[in-house]
C-alpha positions as CSV (number, residue, x, y, z in Angstrom):
1,M,106.0,127.8,98.6
2,E,108.9,125.6,99.4
3,N,108.6,126.3,103.2
4,N,105.0,124.8,103.1
5,I,106.2,121.6,101.5
6,K,109.2,120.8,103.7
7,G,108.4,118.3,106.3
8,K,105.1,117.3,104.9
9,V,104.5,113.5,104.7
10,V,103.0,112.6,101.3
11,V,101.7,109.2,100.2
12,I,101.8,108.6,96.5
13,T,100.2,105.6,94.6
14,G,101.5,104.6,91.3
15,A,104.9,105.9,92.3
16,S,107.1,103.6,90.4
17,S,107.0,105.5,87.1
18,G,105.7,108.4,85.2
19,I,103.7,111.2,87.0
20,G,104.0,109.3,90.4
21,E,107.7,108.9,90.1
22,A,108.3,112.5,88.9
23,T,106.0,114.0,91.7
24,A,108.0,111.7,94.4
25,R,111.4,113.1,93.2
26,M,110.3,116.8,93.1
27,L,108.6,116.7,96.4
28,A,111.6,114.8,98.0
29,A,113.8,117.6,96.5
30,K,111.9,120.1,98.4
31,R,112.3,118.1,101.5
32,A,108.8,116.4,101.8
33,K,108.9,113.0,103.4
34,V,107.6,110.6,100.6
35,V,105.8,107.3,101.1
36,L,105.7,105.4,97.9
37,G,103.2,102.8,96.9
38,A,103.1,100.7,93.6
39,R,103.0,97.1,92.4
40,R,106.6,97.0,91.1
41,A,108.9,96.5,94.2
42,D,112.2,96.7,92.2
43,R,111.3,100.1,90.9
44,L,110.1,101.4,94.2
45,E,113.4,100.1,95.8
46,A,115.5,101.9,93.2
47,L,113.5,105.3,93.4
48,T,113.8,105.2,97.2
49,A,117.4,104.5,97.1
50,Q,118.0,107.5,94.6
51,I,116.0,109.8,96.6
52,K,117.9,109.0,99.9
53,E,121.3,109.3,97.9
54,E,120.2,112.8,97.1
55,G,119.5,113.5,100.7
56,G,115.7,113.0,100.7
57,E,113.5,110.9,102.9
58,A,111.5,108.1,101.5
59,V,110.0,104.7,102.2
60,W,108.1,102.3,100.1
61,L,105.6,99.4,100.1
62,V,104.3,97.1,97.3
63,T,100.8,98.5,96.9
64,D,97.7,97.3,94.7
65,I,95.1,100.1,95.1
66,K,92.5,97.5,94.2
67,R,93.2,96.0,97.7
68,R,91.9,98.3,100.4
69,D,94.2,96.6,103.1
70,D,97.3,97.5,100.9
71,L,96.3,101.2,101.2
72,I,95.7,101.0,104.9
73,Q,99.1,99.4,105.3
74,L,100.6,102.1,103.1
75,A,99.1,104.9,105.2
76,G,100.2,102.9,108.4
77,L,103.8,103.0,107.0
78,A,103.7,106.8,106.6
79,A,102.3,107.3,110.2
80,Q,104.6,104.7,111.7
81,T,107.7,106.0,110.0
82,F,107.1,109.9,110.1
83,G,104.3,110.2,112.6
84,K,101.6,111.7,110.4
85,L,100.1,112.0,107.0
86,D,99.7,115.2,105.4
87,V,98.8,114.5,101.7
88,L,97.5,111.6,99.9
89,I,98.2,111.6,96.1
90,N,95.7,109.1,94.2
91,N,97.8,108.7,91.0
92,A,97.6,104.9,90.2
93,G,95.4,104.4,87.2
94,I,94.6,102.1,84.2
95,S,92.9,102.7,80.7
96,H,91.3,100.4,78.4
97,L,89.8,101.9,75.2
98,S,86.9,100.4,73.3
99,R,83.5,101.1,71.9
100,I,80.8,100.8,74.8
101,D,78.9,98.5,72.4
102,D,81.8,96.1,72.2
103,L,80.7,95.2,75.8
104,Q,84.5,94.7,77.2
105,V,82.8,94.3,80.7
106,E,86.0,92.9,82.2
107,D,87.9,95.9,81.3
108,W,85.2,98.1,82.5
109,E,85.3,96.4,85.9
110,E,89.1,96.7,86.1
111,M,88.9,100.6,85.3
112,I,86.2,100.8,88.1
113,D,88.2,98.8,90.5
114,V,91.3,100.8,89.9
115,N,90.2,104.3,88.9
116,L,87.1,104.6,91.1
117,K,87.3,102.2,93.9
118,G,91.1,102.5,94.4
119,Y,90.7,106.2,94.9
120,L,87.8,105.8,97.1
121,Y,89.9,103.4,99.1
122,G,92.7,105.9,99.3
123,I,90.3,108.6,100.5
124,A,88.9,106.2,103.1
125,T,92.3,105.4,104.4
126,A,93.5,108.9,104.7
127,M,90.4,110.4,106.3
128,P,90.9,108.9,109.8
129,Y,94.4,110.4,110.0
130,F,93.0,113.7,108.7
131,K,90.1,113.8,111.2
132,K,92.5,113.0,114.0
133,Q,95.0,115.7,113.0
134,G,92.5,118.3,112.0
135,F,94.1,118.7,108.6
136,G,94.8,116.9,105.4
137,H,95.1,117.1,101.5
138,I,93.8,114.8,99.0
139,V,95.2,115.1,95.5
140,N,93.3,113.1,92.8
141,I,95.0,112.7,89.4
142,L,92.3,112.8,86.9
143,S,92.3,113.2,82.9
144,T,91.2,115.6,80.2
145,S,89.4,112.5,78.9
146,G,86.8,113.4,81.5
147,I,86.5,117.0,80.2
148,K,86.2,116.3,76.4
149,I,84.4,113.3,75.8
150,V,85.4,111.1,72.8
151,P,84.6,107.8,71.4
152,L,86.5,104.7,72.9
153,Q,87.0,106.6,76.2
154,G,83.5,106.5,77.6
155,V,84.0,104.2,80.6
156,Y,87.5,105.5,81.4
157,A,86.2,109.1,81.4
158,G,83.3,107.9,83.3
159,T,85.6,106.7,86.1
160,K,87.6,110.0,86.2
161,N,84.5,112.1,86.2
162,A,83.1,110.1,89.2
163,I,86.1,111.1,91.1
164,R,85.8,114.6,89.9
165,T,82.3,114.6,91.4
166,I,83.3,113.0,94.6
167,S,86.3,115.4,95.1
168,E,84.0,118.3,94.8
169,A,81.5,116.8,97.3
170,L,84.4,116.0,99.8
171,R,85.7,119.6,99.4
172,Q,82.3,121.0,100.3
173,E,81.6,118.4,103.1
174,S,84.9,119.2,104.9
175,N,83.8,122.9,105.5
176,G,87.5,123.7,105.2
177,G,88.9,120.9,107.1
178,Y,90.7,119.3,104.3
179,R,92.1,120.5,101.1
180,V,91.0,118.6,97.9
181,T,92.8,119.1,94.5
182,G,91.9,117.4,91.1
183,I,94.7,117.7,88.5
184,S,93.7,116.6,84.9
185,P,96.6,115.8,82.6
186,G,96.2,115.7,78.8
187,F,98.7,113.7,76.8
188,V,101.9,112.9,78.9
189,R,104.9,111.0,78.0
190,T,104.4,108.0,80.2
191,E,104.1,104.1,80.3
192,F,100.3,104.6,80.6
193,I,99.5,103.5,77.0
194,D,101.3,100.1,77.5
195,G,98.4,98.8,79.4
196,M,95.9,99.3,76.5
197,K,94.8,96.1,75.3
198,N,93.6,97.5,71.8
199,Q,96.8,97.2,69.8
200,E,95.5,99.6,67.0
201,M,94.6,102.3,69.5
202,R,97.8,101.7,71.4
203,T,99.8,102.5,68.2
204,I,97.6,105.6,67.5
205,F,98.0,106.9,70.9
206,K,101.9,106.2,70.9
207,E,102.4,108.1,67.7
208,K,100.3,111.2,69.0
209,M,102.1,111.0,72.4
210,E,105.5,111.0,70.7
211,Q,104.4,114.1,68.6
212,I,102.8,116.3,71.2
213,A,103.0,114.9,74.8
214,I,104.4,116.8,77.7
215,S,106.6,115.4,80.4
216,P,105.4,113.7,83.7
217,E,107.5,116.6,85.4
218,D,105.1,119.0,83.9
219,I,102.3,117.5,85.9
220,A,104.4,117.1,88.9
221,N,104.9,120.8,88.9
222,A,101.2,121.2,89.1
223,V,101.2,118.9,92.2
224,I,104.0,120.8,93.7
225,Y,102.1,124.1,93.1
226,A,98.9,122.8,94.8
227,V,100.5,121.2,97.8
228,G,102.8,124.2,98.4
229,Q,100.1,126.8,98.8
230,P,99.4,128.4,102.1
231,D,97.3,126.3,104.5
232,N,94.2,128.5,103.9
233,V,94.4,128.2,100.2
234,D,92.8,125.4,98.4
235,V,93.5,124.7,94.6
236,G,90.5,122.9,93.3
237,D,91.0,121.9,89.7
238,I,94.0,122.1,87.5
239,V,93.9,121.2,83.8
240,I,97.3,120.8,82.1
241,R,97.8,119.7,78.6
242,P,99.9,120.2,75.5
243,V,99.2,123.7,73.8
244,V,98.4,121.8,70.6
245,Q,96.1,119.1,72.1
246,D,92.5,119.3,70.9
């Protein structure tokens, strides 16, 4: 599968830490050309320098996926630097946990802006390149929260399931023109929970994460598997979680 990764131009959002960073490192090690987007310039710059030191190819651009223009510029950087865009990995995300009847409407709006609209902006940005080239691959990082519905995660799970539905529609509409993959991680050891506003829930999740969480590299391996398949093979949905997760 390595031969089907070498030379591919891959845009990754949320690339400054966690799953995005691990995926960037693994793809670059297999000689993909990675284009890194996230909000933290210092981390992107450091990651890019490390990849280059190890013989890889990488460029970066500060990117807020709530801004469609940022994603347009990120894809443009890929095309300008490497001449094409093979894969877009929609990875950046945010989670706010609360009861629905607590009416944390601003939190809902932020999750919709990032997890739903941000992913749609990514798809909209990649599609013109894919149509022109006649090929392309969208990888959407989803969540097991959208598979097992539990209290406090209703709106978050809803945004992830919306993208799950959109992904399948896109796959069918493409009639084999594009590959579309959804990857649903369970508990992963990342900084994701740091964005949770509910301190009690953040503490609970942190303790559980320390006990059972798998590594970002475990999810990155799933991305590598999907991206590295032969061109006529489309990996649809991958669920990857700790063996002890409910």
